[in-house]
C-alpha positions as CSV (number, residue, x, y, z in Angstrom):
1,M,20.2,-0.6,-21.5
2,S,17.7,-3.4,-20.8
3,L,14.5,-2.8,-18.8
4,F,16.0,-4.8,-15.9
5,D,19.1,-2.5,-15.9
6,Q,16.9,0.6,-15.9
7,I,14.8,-0.7,-13.0
8,N,17.9,-1.7,-11.1
9,A,19.5,1.7,-11.7
10,R,16.3,3.5,-10.5
11,I,16.0,1.4,-7.4
12,T,19.6,1.9,-6.5
13,E,19.3,5.6,-6.9
14,N,16.1,5.7,-4.8
15,L,17.7,3.7,-2.0
16,Q,20.8,5.9,-2.0
17,N,18.6,9.0,-1.8
18,Y,15.8,7.8,0.4
19,G,16.9,4.6,2.0
20,H,17.3,6.1,5.5
21,Y,13.5,6.6,5.6
22,L,13.0,2.8,5.4
23,T,14.8,2.1,8.7
24,D,14.8,3.1,12.3
25,P,17.2,6.1,12.4
26,H,18.4,5.1,15.9
27,A,19.1,1.4,15.0
28,P,22.6,0.1,14.7
29,E,24.0,-0.1,11.2
30,E,23.7,-3.9,11.0
31,E,20.1,-3.7,11.9
32,K,19.3,-1.0,9.4
33,I,21.0,-3.0,6.6
34,A,19.0,-6.1,7.6
35,E,15.7,-4.2,7.6
36,T,16.4,-2.8,4.1
37,V,17.4,-6.2,2.8
38,D,14.2,-7.7,4.3
39,I,12.1,-5.0,2.5
40,L,13.8,-5.6,-0.9
41,I,13.9,-9.4,-0.6
42,Q,10.2,-9.5,-1.5
43,F,11.3,-9.1,-5.1
44,V,13.2,-12.4,-5.0
45,R,11.5,-15.8,-5.7
46,P,10.3,-17.2,-2.4
47,E,12.4,-20.4,-2.7
48,R,15.6,-18.3,-3.1
49,R,15.0,-15.6,-0.5
50,E,17.0,-17.0,2.4
51,A,20.0,-17.8,0.2
52,V,20.0,-14.4,-1.5
53,R,19.5,-12.6,1.8
54,T,22.5,-14.4,3.3
55,Q,24.6,-13.6,0.2
56,I,23.7,-9.9,0.3
57,L,24.5,-9.6,4.0
58,D,27.8,-11.4,3.5
59,I,28.8,-9.1,0.7
60,I,28.0,-6.0,2.7
61,R,30.0,-7.3,5.7
62,R,33.0,-8.1,3.5
63,E,32.9,-4.6,1.9
64,A,32.6,-3.0,5.4
65,D,35.5,-5.0,6.7
66,P,38.0,-5.9,3.9
67,A,40.2,-7.8,6.3
68,E,37.4,-10.3,6.8
69,S,37.5,-11.4,3.1
70,T,41.1,-12.6,3.4
């Protein structure tokens, strides 16, 4: 397992266990997701942030509503 894979696995695990602390517990789900993505997008190169943010949110929306992907 490469160093990147180890870091990715650790971040994923931490988000699953503690991600709810990063967002407003009373916010709608879409807002919580956007807040979390905004926090994590800091790890993406500045010139790619908007494109990556859009792609991540699109993937999450498609997974939440599989009918939307057809």
